[in-house]
LUMLO-932448 format. One record per residue: z negated, x, y negated of N, C-alpha, C, CB in turn; residue number from 1. Coordinates in steps of 0.05 Angstrom, whole numbers, m for minus. Each point is the difference from the previous one (the first is absolute). Glycine has a CB too. Layout:
# LUMLO-932448
+--------+--------+---------+--------+---------+----------+--------+--------+---------+--------+---------+----------+-----+
:   n_up : n_east : n_north :  ca_up : ca_east : ca_north :   c_up : c_east : c_north :  cb_up : cb_east : cb_north : num :
+--------+--------+---------+--------+---------+----------+--------+--------+---------+--------+---------+----------+-----+
:      Z :      X :       Y :      Z :       X :        Y :      Z :      X :       Y :      Z :       X :        Y : NUM :
...
+--------+--------+---------+--------+---------+----------+--------+--------+---------+--------+---------+----------+-----+
END
This chain:
# LUMLO-932448
+--------+--------+---------+--------+---------+----------+--------+--------+---------+--------+---------+----------+-----+
:   n_up : n_east : n_north :  ca_up : ca_east : ca_north :   c_up : c_east : c_north :  cb_up : cb_east : cb_north : num :
+--------+--------+---------+--------+---------+----------+--------+--------+---------+--------+---------+----------+-----+
:  m1559 :    802 :     427 :      6 :     m27 :        6 :    m12 :    m10 :      26 :     42 :       7 :      m25 :   1 :
:    m46 :     11 :      44 :    m12 :      m9 :       25 :    m29 :     m6 :      m4 :     33 :      28 :       25 :   2 :
:    m46 :    m17 :     m46 :    m28 :      m6 :       m5 :     m3 :    m30 :      m6 :     m7 :      46 :      m18 :   3 :
:     26 :    m57 :       3 :     m1 :     m29 :       m6 :      2 :    m17 :      25 :     21 :      10 :      m45 :   4 :
:     m4 :     m2 :      63 :      3 :     m15 :       25 :    m25 :      3 :      17 :     49 :       7 :       m1 :   5 :
:    m61 :     16 :       2 :    m25 :       4 :       15 :    m23 :    m17 :     m11 :     14 :      47 :       11 :   6 :
:    m16 :    m48 :     m38 :    m21 :     m17 :      m12 :      6 :    m29 :       5 :     m8 :      35 :      m34 :   7 :
:     33 :    m43 :      33 :      7 :     m28 :        5 :     m7 :     m8 :      29 :     37 :       3 :      m34 :   8 :
:    m32 :     14 :      53 :     m8 :      m5 :       27 :    m30 :     m1 :       3 :     42 :      23 :       16 :   9 :
:    m56 :     m5 :     m30 :    m30 :      m1 :        1 :    m11 :    m26 :     m12 :      0 :      50 :       m4 :  10 :
:     12 :    m59 :     m18 :     m9 :     m26 :      m11 :      6 :    m23 :      20 :      9 :      18 :      m47 :  11 :
:     13 :    m17 :      61 :      7 :     m21 :       19 :    m20 :      1 :      23 :     49 :       3 :      m13 :  12 :
:    m57 :     20 :      22 :    m19 :       2 :       22 :    m27 :    m11 :      m9 :     24 :      41 :       19 :  13 :
:    m33 :    m33 :     m43 :    m25 :     m11 :      m11 :      1 :    m30 :      m3 :     m7 :      43 :      m24 :  14 :
:     30 :    m54 :      17 :      3 :     m29 :       m3 :     m2 :    m13 :      28 :     29 :       6 :      m40 :  15 :
:    m19 :      7 :      61 :     m2 :     m11 :       27 :    m30 :      0 :       8 :     46 :      17 :       12 :  16 :
:    m61 :      3 :     m19 :    m28 :       1 :        6 :    m15 :    m23 :     m14 :      2 :      50 :        7 :  17 :
:      5 :    m55 :     m32 :    m13 :     m21 :      m15 :      8 :    m28 :      11 :     m2 :      29 :      m40 :  18 :
:     26 :    m30 :      51 :      8 :     m26 :       13 :    m16 :     m5 :      25 :     46 :       6 :      m19 :  19 :
:    m55 :     15 :      33 :    m17 :      m4 :       23 :    m27 :    m11 :     m10 :     22 :      38 :       25 :  20 :
:    m32 :    m28 :     m47 :    m25 :     m10 :      m12 :      4 :    m29 :      m9 :    m13 :      46 :      m15 :  21 :
:     37 :    m52 :       6 :      6 :     m28 :       m8 :     m3 :    m19 :      24 :     31 :      17 :      m36 :  22 :
:    m22 :     m7 :      59 :     m1 :     m17 :       24 :    m28 :     m4 :      12 :     46 :      15 :        9 :  23 :
:    m63 :      6 :     m12 :    m26 :      m2 :       13 :    m23 :     m1 :     m20 :     19 :      25 :       38 :  24 :
:    m13 :    m31 :     m63 :    m21 :      m1 :      m20 :    m22 :    m20 :       7 :     34 :      14 :      m34 :  25 :
:    m59 :     m7 :      29 :    m22 :     m19 :        7 :     m1 :    m25 :     m17 :    m25 :      39 :       16 :  26 :
:     35 :    m38 :     m40 :      0 :     m25 :      m16 :     24 :     m1 :     m18 :    m50 :      m1 :        1 :  27 :
:     53 :    m20 :     m16 :     24 :      m5 :      m16 :      2 :     20 :     m23 :     m1 :     m48 :       12 :  28 :
:    m21 :     56 :     m24 :      1 :      19 :      m22 :     10 :     27 :       9 :    m37 :     m25 :      m22 :  29 :
:     28 :     34 :      45 :     10 :      26 :       11 :     30 :     m2 :       6 :    m46 :       9 :       19 :  30 :
:     55 :    m31 :      m9 :     28 :      m3 :        6 :     17 :      0 :     m26 :    m12 :     m26 :       41 :  31 :
:      1 :     14 :     m62 :     14 :       0 :      m26 :      2 :     28 :     m11 :    m16 :     m47 :       m9 :  32 :
:     m5 :     62 :      10 :      0 :      28 :      m10 :     20 :     17 :      16 :    m48 :      m5 :      m15 :  33 :
:     48 :      1 :      42 :     19 :      16 :       17 :     29 :     m8 :      m6 :    m36 :       3 :       35 :  34 :
:     41 :    m28 :     m40 :     27 :      m9 :       m6 :      9 :     11 :     m27 :     m7 :     m41 :       26 :  35 :
:    m11 :     41 :     m46 :      7 :      11 :      m26 :      5 :     30 :       2 :    m28 :     m36 :      m22 :  36 :
:     11 :     50 :      37 :      4 :      29 :        3 :     27 :      6 :      14 :    m50 :       7 :        2 :  37 :
:     56 :    m22 :      19 :     26 :       3 :       14 :     23 :     m5 :     m19 :    m21 :     m13 :       43 :  38 :
:     19 :     m7 :     m60 :     21 :      m6 :      m19 :      4 :     23 :     m19 :    m10 :     m49 :        4 :  39 :
:    m12 :     60 :     m14 :      2 :      22 :      m19 :     13 :     25 :      13 :    m41 :     m18 :      m23 :  40 :
:     32 :     24 :      48 :     12 :      23 :       14 :     29 :     m4 :       6 :    m45 :       9 :       20 :  41 :
:     53 :    m33 :     m13 :     28 :      m5 :        6 :     17 :      3 :     m25 :    m13 :     m31 :       38 :  42 :
:      2 :     21 :     m61 :     15 :       3 :      m25 :      3 :     29 :      m8 :    m18 :     m45 :      m14 :  43 :
:     m3 :     61 :      18 :      1 :      29 :       m6 :     21 :     13 :      18 :    m48 :       0 :      m14 :  44 :
:     49 :     m8 :      39 :     20 :      12 :       18 :     28 :     m8 :      m8 :    m33 :      m2 :       37 :  45 :
:     37 :    m22 :     m46 :     27 :      m8 :       m9 :      8 :     14 :     m26 :     m8 :     m45 :       21 :  46 :
:    m11 :     51 :     m39 :      7 :      15 :      m24 :      8 :     28 :       7 :    m32 :     m28 :      m26 :  47 :
:     17 :     41 :      44 :      6 :      27 :        9 :     27 :      1 :      14 :    m49 :      10 :        4 :  48 :
:     54 :    m30 :      13 :     26 :      m1 :       14 :     23 :     m5 :     m20 :    m23 :     m17 :       41 :  49 :
:     18 :      2 :     m62 :     20 :      m4 :      m21 :      7 :     26 :     m14 :    m17 :     m47 :       m6 :  50 :
:     m4 :     63 :       1 :      5 :      26 :      m12 :     15 :     18 :      19 :    m41 :      m5 :      m28 :  51 :
:     34 :      4 :      54 :     13 :      17 :       20 :     30 :     m7 :       3 :    m44 :       4 :       24 :  52 :
:     50 :    m31 :     m22 :     27 :      m8 :        5 :     17 :     m1 :     m26 :    m17 :     m26 :       39 :  53 :
:      4 :     24 :     m62 :     15 :      m2 :      m25 :     11 :    m28 :      m5 :     11 :      48 :        6 :  54 :
:    m21 :    m67 :       8 :     10 :     m28 :       m3 :    m22 :    m16 :     m13 :     30 :       4 :       40 :  55 :
:    m24 :    m18 :     m62 :    m19 :     m15 :      m15 :     m8 :    m26 :      12 :     19 :      21 :      m39 :  56 :
:     m4 :    m31 :      59 :     m6 :     m26 :       11 :    m28 :      0 :      14 :     49 :      m8 :        6 :  57 :
:    m57 :     31 :       5 :    m26 :       1 :       13 :    m22 :     m1 :     m21 :     20 :      27 :       37 :  58 :
:    m15 :    m17 :     m60 :    m20 :      m1 :      m22 :     m3 :    m29 :      m9 :     11 :      47 :      m14 :  59 :
:     11 :    m61 :      12 :     m2 :     m29 :       m8 :    m15 :    m16 :      21 :     43 :       5 :      m24 :  60 :
:    m38 :      1 :      49 :    m14 :     m14 :       22 :    m30 :      6 :      m1 :     42 :       1 :       28 :  61 :
:    m49 :     24 :     m34 :    m28 :       8 :       m1 :    m14 :    m15 :     m23 :     12 :      45 :       19 :  62 :
:      1 :    m48 :     m42 :    m12 :     m14 :      m22 :     m4 :    m29 :       6 :     22 :      32 :      m31 :  63 :
:     m3 :    m45 :      44 :     m3 :     m28 :        7 :    m22 :     m3 :      21 :     49 :      m8 :      m10 :  64 :
:    m50 :     26 :      30 :    m21 :      m2 :       20 :    m28 :      4 :     m12 :     33 :      18 :       34 :  65 :
:    m35 :      0 :     m54 :    m26 :       4 :      m13 :     m8 :    m25 :     m16 :     10 :      49 :       m3 :  66 :
:      9 :    m62 :     m10 :     m6 :     m25 :      m14 :     m9 :    m22 :      19 :     33 :      13 :      m35 :  67 :
:    m19 :    m16 :      58 :     m8 :     m20 :       20 :    m28 :      7 :      11 :     48 :      m8 :       12 :  68 :
:    m54 :     34 :      m8 :    m26 :       8 :        9 :    m22 :     m7 :     m20 :     21 :      36 :       26 :  69 :
:    m16 :    m33 :     m52 :    m19 :      m7 :      m20 :     m5 :    m30 :      m1 :     15 :      40 :      m26 :  70 :
:      6 :    m55 :      28 :     m3 :     m30 :        0 :    m15 :     m9 :      25 :     43 :      m4 :      m26 :  71 :
:    m36 :     16 :      49 :    m14 :      m6 :       25 :    m30 :      6 :      m2 :     43 :       9 :       25 :  72 :
:    m50 :     13 :     m36 :    m28 :       8 :       m3 :    m15 :    m20 :     m18 :     12 :      48 :        7 :  73 :
:      1 :    m56 :     m29 :    m13 :     m19 :      m17 :     m4 :    m27 :      13 :     20 :      23 :      m39 :  74 :
:      0 :    m32 :      54 :     m2 :     m26 :       13 :    m21 :      0 :      22 :     48 :      m8 :      m10 :  75 :
:    m49 :     29 :      26 :    m19 :       1 :       22 :    m28 :      3 :     m12 :     34 :      20 :       31 :  76 :
:    m37 :     m4 :     m52 :    m26 :       3 :      m13 :    m10 :    m27 :     m11 :     12 :      47 :      m12 :  77 :
:      5 :    m62 :       0 :     m8 :     m27 :      m10 :     m7 :    m18 :      23 :     30 :       6 :      m39 :  78 :
:    m16 :     m5 :      61 :     m6 :     m16 :       24 :    m28 :      7 :      11 :     49 :      m4 :       10 :  79 :
:    m54 :     30 :      m8 :    m26 :       9 :       11 :    m22 :     m7 :     m19 :     23 :      37 :       24 :  80 :
:    m18 :    m37 :     m50 :    m20 :      m8 :      m19 :     m7 :    m29 :       3 :     16 :      35 :      m32 :  81 :
:      3 :    m52 :      36 :     m5 :     m29 :        4 :    m14 :     m5 :      26 :     41 :     m10 :      m26 :  82 :
:    m35 :     26 :      47 :    m13 :      m4 :       26 :    m28 :     13 :       0 :     45 :       0 :       21 :  83 :
:    m52 :     15 :     m41 :    m26 :      13 :        0 :     m2 :     23 :      20 :    m19 :     m43 :      m14 :  84 :
:     42 :     57 :      19 :      0 :      22 :       18 :      0 :     m8 :      29 :    m24 :      26 :      m34 :  85 :
:     27 :    m52 :      40 :     m1 :      m9 :       28 :     28 :     m7 :       9 :    m47 :     m17 :       m6 :  86 :
:     66 :     34 :       1 :     27 :      m5 :        9 :      3 :      3 :      30 :     16 :      16 :      m44 :  87 :
:      8 :    m20 :      53 :      6 :       2 :       29 :     m7 :     28 :      10 :     36 :     m35 :       m4 :  88 :
:    m52 :     37 :      24 :     m7 :      25 :       12 :    m24 :     13 :     m12 :     47 :       6 :       10 :  89 :
:    m61 :    m20 :     m27 :    m23 :      12 :      m13 :    m24 :      1 :      19 :     16 :     m18 :      m44 :  90 :
:    m32 :     39 :      41 :    m23 :       3 :       17 :    m21 :    m21 :      m6 :      8 :      49 :        3 :  91 :
:     m9 :    m60 :     m27 :    m19 :     m20 :       m8 :      8 :    m28 :      10 :    m11 :      27 :      m40 :  92 :
:     36 :    m30 :      48 :     11 :     m26 :        7 :     m5 :     m5 :      30 :     36 :       4 :      m36 :  93 :
:    m59 :    m17 :      42 :     m6 :      m5 :       28 :     m7 :    m29 :       5 :    m16 :      47 :        4 :  94 :
+--------+--------+---------+--------+---------+----------+--------+--------+---------+--------+---------+----------+-----+
END
């Protein structure tokens, strides 16, 4: 059981590292990928923590967070497509 907790903590640490990339990403596409990766890692950590604690509420929250992450990725991708890759913070946007 402690293995699940160790992996959940590892996923949370990796998500923190990707959040740093989200903050300093050179353009909007890199920030979107970092945000999506952080969302996936946080959902995995919540699933593992749900198995560790034996409470299903964390699993429900992980599913909802994953759905919101998917919707967010689609919306930002559509926005970047309309902007032609020249979103806020883009290297091409000068």
